C-alpha positions in Angstrom: -30.1 -10.9 -9.2 -30.3 -11.4 -5.4 -27.4 -11.1 -3.0 -27.0 -13.2 0.1 -24.7 -13.4 3.1 -23.8 -17.0 3.9 -22.6 -17.6 7.5 -20.7 -20.6 8.8 -22.8 -23.0 10.9 -21.0 -21.8 14.0 -21.6 -18.1 13.2 -25.4 -17.8 13.2 -26.1 -14.0 13.1 -29.1 -14.4 15.4 -26.6 -15.4 18.1 -24.1 -12.6 17.4 -24.6 -9.1 19.0 -21.5 -7.3 18.0 -18.7 -7.9 15.6 -16.0 -5.2 15.6 -17.8 -2.0 15.0 -20.9 -3.7 13.6 -23.9 -4.4 15.9 -26.5 -7.0 14.9 -30.1 -6.4 16.1 -33.4 -8.0 15.5 -35.9 -6.0 13.3 -38.6 -8.6 13.8 -39.3 -10.9 16.8 -36.8 -13.7 17.2 -39.6 -16.4 17.0 -41.2 -14.8 14.0 -41.4 -16.9 10.7 -40.1 -13.9 8.8 -36.9 -13.0 10.7 -35.1 -9.8 9.8 -31.8 -8.5 11.2 -30.0 -5.2 10.9 -26.2 -5.0 10.8 -25.5 -1.5 11.9 -22.1 0.3 11.8 -21.6 2.3 15.1 -19.0 4.7 13.8 -19.2 7.1 10.8 -17.4 5.6 7.8 -17.2 7.2 4.3 -17.5 5.0 1.2 -17.8 7.9 -1.2 -17.6 11.7 -1.1 -21.0 11.9 0.4 -22.2 8.5 1.5 -21.8 6.8 4.9 -23.1 3.3 5.2 -25.3 3.0 8.3 -26.9 -0.4 8.3 -27.6 -3.5 6.2 -31.0 -5.2 6.4 -31.0 -9.0 6.0 -33.7 -11.6 6.0 -33.6 -15.3 6.9 -34.2 -17.6 4.0 -35.2 -21.3 3.7 -31.5 -22.1 3.3 -30.2 -22.5 6.8 -27.2 -20.3 6.7 -28.1 -17.9 3.9 -29.5 -14.4 4.6 -31.0 -12.3 1.8 -29.6 -8.8 1.7 -32.7 -6.5 1.4 -31.1 -3.1 1.3 -28.1 -1.0 2.5 -29.0 2.2 4.2 -26.6 5.1 3.9 -26.5 8.7 5.1 -26.0 11.2 2.2 -24.2 14.2 3.7 -24.9 16.3 0.5 -28.7 16.0 0.7 -28.6 15.5 4.5 -30.9 12.5 4.4 -31.0 8.7 4.5 -30.8 6.9 1.2 -31.0 3.2 0.2 -28.6 1.6 -2.2 -28.9 -1.8 -3.7 -26.5 -4.6 -2.9 -25.7 -4.9 -6.6 -24.6 -1.2 -6.7 -20.9 -0.6 -6.8 -21.1 1.3 -3.4 -23.3 -1.5 -2.1 -20.6 -4.1 -3.1 -17.9 -2.0 -1.5 -19.9 -1.8 1.8 -20.5 -5.6 1.8 -16.8 -6.2 1.3 -16.0 -4.0 4.3 -18.4 -6.1 6.4 -16.8 -9.4 5.2 -13.3 -8.1 5.9 -14.2 -6.9 9.4 -16.1 -10.0 10.3 -13.2 -12.1 9.1 -10.8 -10.2 11.5 -13.0 -11.4 14.3 -13.2 -15.0 13.0 -16.8 -14.7 11.9 -16.9 -16.5 8.6 -19.3 -15.1 6.1 -19.3 -15.0 2.3 -21.2 -13.0 -0.3 -23.3 -15.1 -2.7 -25.3 -13.9 -5.8 -28.0 -15.9 -7.6 
């Protein structure tokens, strides 16, 4: 199963730079056919005893407003290294819900879709 962030037509993530404590940056060139963005949290935030979500990597799809969630990068304080968690993982879902809630507070409408 793949997970997507679906943005409103007025909330194109390529035109957003910061939403609350989340910064959106290009991983690939803006004119590239394979556009990738990183949604990075600028402050430490715990989602479990050891994990801090750092950034979510998303990729533009053929559907105009849907972005495929590639991975969620977290810092594991127990092993002192970066780890990747899947969007379908419980902690991944928790991280994505935090993004949706914070974006909603700033009137950026985005929903989580799974296919």
